[in-house]
N, C-alpha and C positions, 0 to 999 in steps of 0.2 A: 325544626330547627329553625329560628329567627334569624334573618340576616338584615345587616342594615346597609344604608346608602347603596342600595340596588347592585350590589355585589353576588346575586344569586347565581347568574351564568359562571362567574368565576371561582366560586366555592364549589358549585357542581362539576366543574371541569377537574378541580383539586379532589374532589370525594372520587370521582371518576378514575384518577390517577392513582388513588390510594385502593382501588376496588373496593369501595364501602357503596353498597347500594343506595339510590338515591332516586328523587322523582322530583322536576319541578314543572308544575302543570302550566303549559305556554298556551298561546293563542295569538291569530294574528292582528296586528294594529295597523291602518292605513296611515301614512306619514308622507305629508307634504313638505318637501324641503325647499320647493321652490320652483322645480321644473315642472314641465307640461304635463309628466304624469306621475301622480302620487305611486309610491312603492307601499309593500306590504311588508313588515318587518314582523319576525316571530319577539314576543316579549312576554315576562311573566304574566299569568293570568290572576296571579294573586301576590301582589309585593310581598318582598321580605319575607317568605317563605320557601323552606325544602323541606320534602318529608324525607327522612333518613332511617333506613334499617341497622340499627348498630345498638349496642349496649351504651349507657351514659358514661360508664367508665372509659371504654375507649375514647369517645367522643371528646370527654373531657382531657385526656391525655393528649389527644392530637391538637387540641385546642391550644395546650399548654407549648407544644414542642414544635406547631405548623405556622408559619408566617402568615399564610393565606386564612388560615383558619382562626387566627386571633382576633378576638372582638366580636366573635359570633356568638350569639346569647342562644342558649337550648333552653327548651321549653321540657321540664319534667313530667309532665301529664302525657307526653309522646312517648316515652320510654315505657310508662308503665303499659300502655297498649301493646308494644312490640310482643311482649310475654303472652299476652293473650292470643296471639294470633298462631293459627297449628293448620297445617295442611291436611284435609282428610282423604 
């Protein structure tokens, strides 16, 4: 799922609330806000990307009815891969 305007964490929180399995790769970034000691912030490692395990129909339905997920673009190829993953 591709997320615009750096709303990855907001969309992730909404997917978590809806109990939809998802993953946002994150990393630490040093931020200098003018204080003596720079701080470490957790930020998405890949901008505008969330990995989601669900069906395309379910995500499309949620995008149509959920205010937080409106405007989120989905990538069709990601849904094809979900059907190929099987636990052994």
